[in-house]
C-alpha positions in Angstrom: 69.3 -6.1 -5.0 70.0 -2.6 -3.7 67.4 -0.6 -1.7 67.2 2.8 -0.1 66.7 3.1 3.6 64.1 5.8 4.6 63.8 7.6 7.9 61.3 6.8 10.6 58.1 8.8 10.0 58.5 12.2 11.7 56.2 12.7 14.7 54.9 16.1 15.9 52.8 17.0 19.0 51.7 20.1 17.1 49.8 18.4 14.4 52.5 18.7 11.7 52.6 15.8 9.3 54.6 15.0 6.2 52.7 12.9 3.6 55.9 11.5 2.0 59.1 11.7 4.1 61.1 9.4 1.9 64.5 10.6 0.6 65.7 9.0 -2.7 67.6 12.1 -4.0 70.0 14.2 -2.0 73.6 14.8 -1.3 74.9 11.2 -1.3 76.3 9.8 -4.6 75.2 6.2 -5.5 75.8 4.3 -8.7 72.2 3.2 -9.0 69.2 2.0 -7.0 66.4 -0.2 -8.4 63.0 0.3 -6.8 60.5 -1.0 -6.3 61.6 -4.7 -6.2 60.4 -8.0 -4.8 62.7 -7.7 -1.8 61.1 -4.5 -0.7 62.7 -1.6 1.2 63.2 -1.1 4.9 61.2 2.0 5.8 61.8 2.1 9.6 62.1 -0.4 12.5 59.1 -1.1 14.6 59.3 -3.4 17.6 61.2 -6.6 16.7 60.5 -6.3 13.0 60.8 -3.7 10.2 58.1 -1.8 8.4 58.6 -2.3 4.7 57.8 0.0 1.8 58.1 0.2 -2.0 59.0 3.2 -4.1 56.0 4.7 -5.9 57.5 7.9 -7.3 58.3 8.8 -10.9 62.0 9.3 -10.5 64.5 7.2 -12.5 63.9 5.2 -15.7 61.6 2.2 -16.1 63.9 -0.9 -16.5 61.6 -4.0 -16.7 62.1 -4.6 -20.4 65.0 -6.9 -21.5 66.4 -4.2 -23.8 66.6 -1.6 -21.1 68.1 -4.1 -18.7 70.8 -4.9 -21.2 71.5 -1.3 -21.9 72.0 -0.6 -18.1 74.0 -3.8 -17.7 76.5 -2.3 -20.2 76.3 1.2 -18.8 76.9 0.2 -15.2 79.0 -2.9 -16.0 76.9 -5.1 -13.7 75.3 -8.3 -15.1 73.0 -8.6 -12.1 70.8 -5.8 -13.6 70.0 -8.1 -16.5 69.7 -11.5 -14.8 68.1 -10.5 -11.5 64.7 -12.1 -10.8 63.8 -9.4 -8.2 62.5 -6.9 -10.7 58.8 -6.2 -10.9 56.9 -4.6 -13.9 57.1 -1.1 -12.4 60.7 -1.3 -11.3 62.7 1.9 -12.0 66.5 2.4 -12.0 67.5 5.6 -10.1 70.9 7.0 -10.8 72.5 10.4 -10.6 70.7 10.9 -7.3 73.1 13.5 -6.0 71.7 17.0 -6.2 74.9 18.6 -7.6 75.3 15.9 -10.3 71.8 16.3 -11.5 72.1 20.1 -11.7 75.5 19.9 -13.5 74.0 17.6 -16.1 71.1 20.0 -16.8 72.8 23.4 -16.4 76.7 23.0 -16.3 77.1 26.7 -16.8 75.8 27.6 -13.3 78.1 27.8 -10.3 76.6 26.2 -7.3 76.7 27.4 -3.7 78.5 25.1 -1.4 75.6 24.8 1.1 72.4 23.4 -0.3 69.7 23.0 2.4 66.7 20.8 2.9 63.2 22.2 3.6 60.1 20.6 4.9 56.5 21.0 3.7 53.3 19.2 4.6 53.7 17.0 1.5 57.3 16.2 0.9 60.9 17.1 1.6 62.8 19.3 -0.8 66.3 20.5 -1.5 67.0 24.2 -2.3 70.3 25.0 -4.1 71.5 28.6 -4.7 73.2 29.0 -8.1 75.3 31.9 -9.5 76.3 33.3 -12.8 79.9 34.5 -12.8 82.3 36.1 -15.2 85.9 37.4 -15.2 85.4 39.9 -18.0 83.3 42.7 -16.2 85.1 46.0 -17.0 86.7 48.1 -14.4 86.0 45.7 -11.5 88.3 44.2 -9.0 89.0 40.5 -9.4 88.4 38.0 -6.6 90.3 34.7 -6.3 88.0 31.6 -6.0 88.6 27.9 -6.2 87.6 27.9 -9.9 89.7 31.0 -10.8 89.5 34.8 -10.6 86.0 36.4 -11.1 84.9 40.0 -11.0 81.2 39.5 -11.5 78.7 37.3 -9.6 74.9 37.2 -9.3 72.7 34.9 -7.3 70.3 34.7 -10.2 68.7 31.2 -9.7 67.2 29.2 -6.9 67.0 25.5 -7.7 64.4 23.2 -6.0 64.7 19.4 -6.1 62.0 17.0 -4.9 63.8 14.6 -2.5 61.4 11.7 -3.4 61.1 12.1 -7.2 64.2 14.0 -8.1 62.2 16.5 -10.1 64.2 19.8 -10.5 62.8 23.3 -11.1 64.9 26.4 -11.9 63.5 29.6 -10.6 64.7 33.0 -11.8 65.2 35.4 -8.9 67.3 38.1 -10.6 65.8 38.9 -14.1 68.1 41.9 -14.4 71.1 39.7 -14.7 72.1 39.8 -18.4 74.0 36.5 -18.3 71.0 34.5 -17.0 68.8 36.4 -19.4 70.9 35.1 -22.3 70.7 31.5 -21.0 66.9 31.9 -20.7 66.7 32.8 -24.4 69.0 29.9 -25.3 67.0 27.4 -23.3 63.4 28.6 -23.4 61.2 27.1 -20.7 64.1 26.0 -18.4 63.9 28.9 -16.1 60.6 29.7 -14.4 59.7 33.1 -12.9 60.2 33.4 -9.1 56.4 34.1 -8.7 55.7 30.5 -9.9 57.5 29.0 -6.9 55.0 27.5 -4.5 54.4 29.6 -1.4 55.3 26.8 1.0 58.7 26.7 -0.6 59.1 30.5 -1.0 58.9 30.9 2.7 62.2 28.9 3.1 64.2 30.9 0.6 67.2 32.5 2.2 70.1 34.8 1.2 73.1 32.6 0.5 76.2 32.8 2.8 78.8 32.6 -0.1 77.8 35.7 -1.9 77.4 37.6 1.4 80.9 36.7 2.3 82.1 38.0 -1.0 80.2 41.2 -0.7 81.5 41.8 2.9 85.1 41.0 1.9 85.0 43.7 -0.7 82.9 46.2 1.4 85.5 45.8 4.2 87.8 48.0 2.1 85.5 50.1 0.0 83.2 51.3 2.8 85.8 54.1 3.2 84.1 56.9 1.3 86.4 59.7 2.5 89.2 60.0 -0.1 91.9 60.8 2.4 90.8 57.9 4.7 90.7 55.6 1.7 94.1 56.7 0.5 95.7 56.0 3.9 93.6 52.8 4.4 92.9 53.9 8.0 89.6 52.0 8.5 90.0 48.7 6.7 88.0 45.8 8.2 88.4 42.1 8.5 86.1 39.3 9.5 86.0 39.0 13.2 88.1 36.2 14.7 87.7 33.7 17.5 89.7 30.6 18.5 89.2 26.9 17.9 91.6 25.4 20.4 94.8 27.5 20.0 94.2 28.4 16.4 92.6 31.7 15.4 89.7 31.2 13.0 87.5 33.7 11.1 83.8 33.9 12.0 81.7 33.2 8.9 78.2 34.6 8.4 75.5 32.8 10.4 71.7 33.0 10.5 69.7 34.5 13.3 66.1 35.7 13.8 66.1 39.2 15.1 64.4 42.6 14.7 67.4 44.5 13.5 65.9 45.7 10.2 62.5 46.8 11.4 62.0 47.3 15.2 59.3 44.9 16.5 59.4 42.7 13.4 61.5 39.6 13.6 63.2 38.6 10.4 65.5 35.8 9.4 68.9 37.4 8.9 72.4 36.6 7.9 74.9 38.3 10.2 78.6 38.9 9.8 80.7 40.6 12.6 83.7 42.7 11.5 86.8 43.9 13.2 89.4 46.6 12.3 92.2 45.2 10.3 94.9 43.8 12.6 92.8 44.3 15.8 90.5 42.2 17.9 87.8 44.6 18.9 84.4 44.7 17.2 84.0 47.4 14.6 80.6 46.7 13.0 77.8 44.2 12.5 76.7 43.7 8.9 73.5 41.9 8.1 71.3 41.1 5.2 67.6 40.2 5.2 66.3 36.8 4.0 62.5 37.5 4.3 60.4 39.6 2.0 60.1 42.6 1.7 63.6 43.0 3.0 65.2 40.1 1.1 68.7 41.2 0.0 68.7 44.4 2.0 72.1 45.0 3.6 72.4 47.0 6.8 75.6 47.9 8.6 75.7 48.8 12.3 78.9 50.7 13.0 80.4 51.2 16.4 82.3 54.4 17.2 86.0 54.3 16.4 86.9 55.8 19.7 84.8 53.4 21.8 86.0 49.9 22.7 83.5 47.1 21.9 84.9 43.7 22.8 85.4 41.3 19.9 84.9 37.5 20.0 88.6 36.7 20.4 88.8 39.1 23.4 85.8 37.4 24.9 87.4 34.0 24.3 90.5 35.3 26.3 88.2 36.5 29.1 86.6 33.1 29.3 90.0 31.4 29.6 91.0 33.9 32.4 87.9 33.2 34.5 89.0 31.1 37.4 85.6 29.5 38.1 85.1 28.4 34.5 88.8 27.2 34.3 88.3 25.0 37.5 85.2 23.4 36.0 86.9 22.7 32.7 89.9 21.1 34.6 87.5 19.0 36.7 85.7 17.7 33.6 89.0 16.9 31.8 90.2 14.8 34.7 87.0 12.8 34.8 87.7 10.9 31.6 85.9 13.5 29.4 86.9 16.2 26.9 85.6 19.8 26.9 84.6 21.1 23.5 83.6 24.8 23.2 81.1 25.3 20.4 80.6 28.2 18.0 80.4 31.6 19.6 77.3 33.6 18.7 77.2 37.4 18.8 73.6 38.4 19.6 72.6 42.0 19.6 69.8 42.6 22.2 68.5 46.1 22.5 71.6 48.3 22.9 73.7 45.5 24.3 76.0 42.9 22.5 75.7 39.5 24.1 78.3 36.7 23.4 77.0 33.2 23.8 79.1 30.0 23.6 77.9 26.5 24.3 80.1 24.0 26.2 79.9 20.3 25.2 81.3 17.3 27.0 82.6 14.4 25.1 83.9 11.0 26.2 87.7 10.6 26.0 87.1 7.1 24.5 86.8 6.4 20.8 83.0 6.9 20.8 82.6 10.6 21.2 79.0 11.9 21.4 78.9 15.5 22.5 76.5 16.5 25.2 75.5 20.1 25.9 76.4 20.8 29.5 76.7 24.6 29.9 76.2 27.9 28.2 78.7 30.8 28.6 77.3 34.3 28.3 79.2 37.6 28.4 78.4 41.2 27.9 81.9 42.5 27.9 84.3 42.1 30.9 81.9 39.9 32.9 81.6 36.2 32.0 79.2 33.7 33.5 78.4 30.0 32.9 75.2 28.2 33.7 73.1 25.2 32.6 70.6 27.3 30.6 70.5 30.5 28.7 67.8 32.0 31.0 69.9 31.2 34.1 73.1 32.5 32.5 71.4 35.8 31.4 69.9 36.3 34.9 73.2 35.7 36.6 74.9 38.1 34.2 72.5 40.9 35.0 73.0 40.2 38.7 76.8 40.3 38.3 76.6 43.6 36.4 74.3 45.2 39.0 76.7 44.1 41.8 79.8 45.4 40.0 78.0 48.7 39.3 77.0 49.1 43.0 80.6 48.3 44.1 82.0 50.8 41.7 79.6 53.5 42.9 80.6 52.8 46.5 84.3 52.9 45.7 84.2 56.3 43.9 81.5 57.9 46.1 84.0 59.3 48.7 86.2 60.7 46.0 83.3 62.4 44.3 82.2 63.8 47.7 85.7 65.2 48.4 85.8 66.8 45.0 82.4 68.6 45.6 83.5 69.8 49.0 86.8 71.2 47.5 84.8 73.0 44.9 82.6 74.6 47.5 
């Protein structure tokens, strides 16, 4: 008899509690699960034994009757479903437990975002999936190549919520101005609920999806040129900023941050994308979009002057490689039976300064590789420091900047004095 393993009950020192943390529906595809049953299910280990549980949700189909057991025996081609003695009167067979499979069965005309995410409330765990309506027939619009073919129209019209315990799915309409989803709403009345009906504890977790923001920025990178002559010459085309993974250059994809870049003094959950001039490595702009109301979907672009050099992530990566202190530490770790793994570089605007932050992990050189965070690299341009914590790294960076500024002033002070004397 199959069973589903739950997680150990989450504990919080801040009084946060989840009434039902069990996960029966998610991103793992299984043929079927029968629960509850006489064998029970392992909830979590405790001491030398296990705490058992039984499924009490409404997901799946009741399967205790002989007729239903026979039908599912034929469907799944498994005779144990019919002859098993482990079933109880309230046993249910749970199948199509993967989020994408359930949505495709209910609404195959929606295109799903590649990154569904799980959210936590005081009652249960939920999955939120962004869904799109697309078309390749929108007039006078540039086509975009995707894995499913060329499209020239896309709208993030629907947010889909699935209960991780029951598998219940709700479709919420977040873009009623989309004519395509409007047509589907009329074809399938009652399927799509208005966004205002989404529970507030779930609405707080809604975010702007990365996929559509990538598409928007890929097109904006060319069409932000509003001057006809500049556009004709293609003088200011942008690309996604690049960094390195090992020796291979890789584009930085949009990532989420909590900053006050939309409204000073108000911290919002943002999706940020750094951009570079086409064919160059310096930073040209920071584009971002809000995820929290009232700024949800609001796109803001911070441009850097074309005549001013702002280091890009690949240039910072090169500066890190050239730092002798950091290089010596990396070499020492590599010789000690470990491997150095540099994590994702984060570009963090703080005030009028751009900070670059990169974590450094240490992994065993053996087959079992569990990364451990050892250091944080922080840079503000030409100066790079590495310390055990972000606070220590930032303090050291400010100290290095102050020292370098004082040394520069001392170096040029005699020259400036001679110039003033000559002028007199």
